[in-house]
N, C-alpha and C positions, 0 to 999 in steps of 0.2 A: 399324421399332421394335425396340429391344433385347429380348432374351429376359429372362425374370424372373431367371434365375440370373446373367446378365450385369449386370443392374441392381443386384442385391444385391452382386455383387463390386465394382462401381463405388462403391456406398455405403460398403463396408468400406474400400476403398482411400482414399476421400476423408476419411472420419472418422479413420482411423488416421494419415493423412499419408503413406502409402506412395506415393500417386500423385505427390506432389512429390519424394519421394526417388528414385523411378524416373526422373522427368524430369531431375533434376540428375545422376544417374548416367549417363544416356544422353548428356547434353551433355558430360560429362567424356570419354566414349569418343570423341566426335567430334574431340577434340583429337589423337587418334592420326593423323588424316588430315594435319594440319599437320606432324606429325613423321615422316611416311613416309620410308623410306630414299631414295626417288628425288626427294623434294621438296627444293627448295633450302633451305640452312640458314644463309644469310647473315642478318644482323640485320633488314634491311629486309623481306625476304620473310617472315620469321617474324613480325615485327610486323604486317604486313598480313594474315597468316594468322589471327592471334588476333583482329584487328579484324573480319575476314571472318566468323568464327564468331559473334562478337557481333552482327553485322549480320543474319546468317541467323537467329539466335535472335529478333531483333526482328521480322523478316518472318514467321517461323513463327508467332509468337504472334498477329500481326495476322490471318493467314490461318486458323489452326486454332482460335483461342479467340474473338477479337473479332468475326470476320466469318464464322463457320462455319455459320450457320443458313440453309439454302436456302429456308425459308418466311418468313424475314425478311431478304431479300437486301440486302447493302450492299457497296459497293466498297472495295477496298484496293489499294495499289500494291505489286507484288512486285519492282519495280525503280524506283529514283529516285535523286536526287543523292547520298544518303548511305547507301544500301543497294542492292546490285547483284548480279545473278546472270547467268551465262552470256553474257558478251560483250554486255552491255546496250547499247541504242542511245541515245545522248545526245539524238537528235532526237525520241525517242518519249515520249509521255505514255501510260503503261500504266494500264489499269484492269482489275482482276480481281474476279471475284465467284463465290462458291460457289452453285451451283444444283442442281436435281434434275430430271432429264428426265421425271419423272412429273407435274410441275407445268407450268403455262403462265406466261409472264412477258411484261411489256411494258417495252421499253427506249425512252426518249424524251428529247428535248432538242434544242437548236439544233445545226445542222450545224457551226457554228464556221468558222474559216478555216484549219484544218490542211490541209496538202497532200494528206494521205491518211488515210482512216479504214478500218480493217479490223476486223471483228467475227467471232470464232469461238467455237464451242462444242466441248468436248472431253470424252472419256469418263473422264478421271481427273484427279487433282490432282497437280501436279509435286512430286516428292520423297516422295509418299505412295503413289501407285498406280503399277503397272507396266503396260506394254503400252498406253500412252495413244494414242488415235486421235482425229483430228478428226471431229466428228459434224455439223458445219455451218459455213458461212462465207458472209459477205456483205460487200461493200466499197462504196466511194464510187461506183463505176461502176454499181452495181445499186440503190443506195438512193434511193428517190424521196422528195422533200421536199414538205412542204405549202406553201401560198402564203407563209407567214411564215418559210420557211427552216428549219423544224424537221423532225426525223426521228422516226418512230415505227416500231419493229420489234417484231413478236411472235415470241417464242421458244416453240416447242412441238414435240412429237413428230409431231403430225398437221399437214398443210398448212393454212395460213391465207391469206386474201386480203391483198393489199398487201405490204409489206415483211415477209417471213417468213424467220426464221433457224431452220433445222432442228435438232432434237435427237433423241436416242434415249433410251430409258428409262434407260440407264446413263450419260447425260450428267451430269457433275458440276461442270464449270467453264466460265465465260465469260471471254474475254480480249478487251479492246478495245485496239487500237493506233492512236494518232493521231500522225502524223509532221509536225513543224513544223521546216522547214529554215531559216526566217528568224524568229528569236524576237522581233525588233522589229516584224515585220509580222504574223505569224501567231500564233494562240493556240488551244490545244486547248480543248474544251468539256467540262464536267462533265455527263455523261449520268446519268440517273436510271433505276432499275429497280424494278419492283414485281411481286410474285407475285400472279397473278390468282385463285388458288384455294387459298390457305393457310387453316389453321384458327386458332382463337383461342389456340393454344398456342405460336404463333410467338414467338420471342424470349425464352422463359422458360428460365432456366438449370436444369439438373438435374445430379445427380452423374454420370450417364452422359455427359452432354455435356462436362463439364469434364475427366473422366478421358480420354475419347476425344480431346478437343482437345489436352491436354498430351502424350498419347502420340503423336499425329500431328505435333505441333510438333517433338518430339525426333527423330522419324523423318525429318522434312523436313530438319532441320539436317544430320544425318549423311548422308542420301542425296544431297542437293544438293551438299554439299562433296565427296563421293566422286565424283559424276558429273563435275564439272568438274576435279577433280584428275586423274581418268583422262584427260580430254581433253588437259590440259596435258602429261601424261606421254607421250601418244601423239604429239602435235605436236612435242615436244622431240626425238623421235628423228630428225626431219628439219628441223633449224632453218633459219630464213630461207627457208621455202617455204610454200605454202598448198594447202589441199584443201577440197573442199565437205563440208559437214556438215549433216545434217537431223535434226530431232526431231519427234515426234508432236505437239508443242505449237507448231509453227512456223506462220508465215503463208505460205500457198501462193504468194503473190505475191513473196516474197523469195527471192533466191539469195544465199547467204552463203559467202564464202571465209574460212576460219579458218587460223591458222598460229601459229608460235612464232618469236619474234625473239630474237637473241642477238648482242651487240656486244662486241668487245674495245676497249681504248684506241685512239683514233685512227680508229675505223671508223664508217661510216654505212651504213644500209640504204636503198637506193633502190628504190622500188616504183612501177611504171608501168602504166598501162592507158589505152586509148582508150574513153571512156564510150559506151555504146550509147544508143539512144533509150530513155528510161526516165522513170518518174514521179519517182523520187528515188533518191539513192545517198549513202552516206557511208563513211568509213574511221575506225576508232577504234583507239587503242593501249591495250592492257590490261596489267595486272600478271599474275603467274603464276596467280592464282586466278580469272582470267577476269572481273575487274572493270575497267571502264574507269578509266583514270587520272583524276584530279580535273579535269574539264573546266570547273568553275566558275572556276578560277584559272590553269589552264595550257593551252597550245596543244597539245592531244592528239588532236583529231579535226577532220575537214573534211567538207563535204558538197557537194552539187550547187550550192548557192547561194553558198558561201563560197570554193570552190576556185579557184586560179589555173590557167588552161588554157594550155598551150604553143601556139606558133604552128601546130604540126602537129596540134593537137587532142588531144595527150596530157595526161594528168594525171600529174605527177611528184611523188611524196611522198618526202621525205627524213627518215628517223628518225635522230636524232642528239642528243647533248647540247647542241650549239650550232647557231645559225642559219647555214645554208650561204649565204644571200643570194640564193637563187632557188628556184623550185618552191614546194612547200607543205611548210614545215618542221613536223615533229611532234616535240615535246620529250619526251625520255625521262624527265625529272623525277627524275633520280638513280637510275634503274633501269638495269641492264645486260642484262636479259632480261625476257621476259614473253610475252604472247599478243597477237594482233591479229585484226581482222575487217574485211573489205570487204563491204558489203551493197548489192546492187542491188534496187530495188523496181519491180515491173511493167516489167521490161526486155525488150527484143527482142534475142535472141542476146547475152546478157551475156558478156564475155570473162573469162578467168582472168588476174588481174594477174601481172606478172613481178616477180621480186625478185632483187636482187644486192647483194653487199657491196662497198663501195668505201672507199678511204682518204679520210677527210674532207678532208685538205689538197688532194687532187687534184680534188675536185668543188666545193670551196668557192669562191665568187666574192668577192673582196676589193674 
């Protein structure tokens, strides 16, 4: 609970309007990230940068204002078709929920037909807290279903019988990841959550809650934009190559290869790998801001279900403005550079993909 002087300060900021002025000022400062000296300054990248900040603002308000009460838990999506962060996975249906490790929760619902379900608890909220650690994790290989195909998982700091997802007292966030590689066949399910020991003040707005929410939302926009701009700047130092990257908010069953791609006129990027034994995998092409390109309308990602496999077992991905007539074409959609990600899920000895630049006319099949 906030201290009395903190509550009074929140009241004064809310009544005077200072809380809104601070929020708007912080958003304006976030624009400096798009204008960084090392950030690209061509019109498309800049336009996407301003759209990115608007999307982050939308996500931030969902997380920190609309769904911020751990005693009245509710789900929001921190990545989806029109708002994305951190090399989002087009195959994933994400559900996020603010929780409190001092309470107990019940997560329940049908298993659904997603290829993979991973559920994790974390010690902090992305873009707001630092030093985030995973405090518990359970996935489809461990979750037992009832006779009707439904799952019920108890989240608590102390062990519970049945499906138990550990937390610590400092746990603040729940993330559910459901991977559907065949959208026509598979569907994610909407799971429900309830707090098992909340009081009757749950869900009631206070000046302190709105002041904290707006402050956290502004912090999220600035921090998240900074984090992934830093990633892009680092990857751009070695273009057309990949390296592994981990975060405290990751899924332990995923191995991710991130990189930066850059093409000149007449060039294509050829990416190859022999898929290991794995539950799922996909490749996605992103813009500079680590947002997947618009997979609703353009051919910008492939996965284990959709990929064409060469006779020797290789996956060949060709990133170029035009279809080369073989392999798996990934459309650059008017971009000349950006980031990329290859994701292996529950893989045995996953390989590092190889990347090479080639002249498009030399590799194209007419």
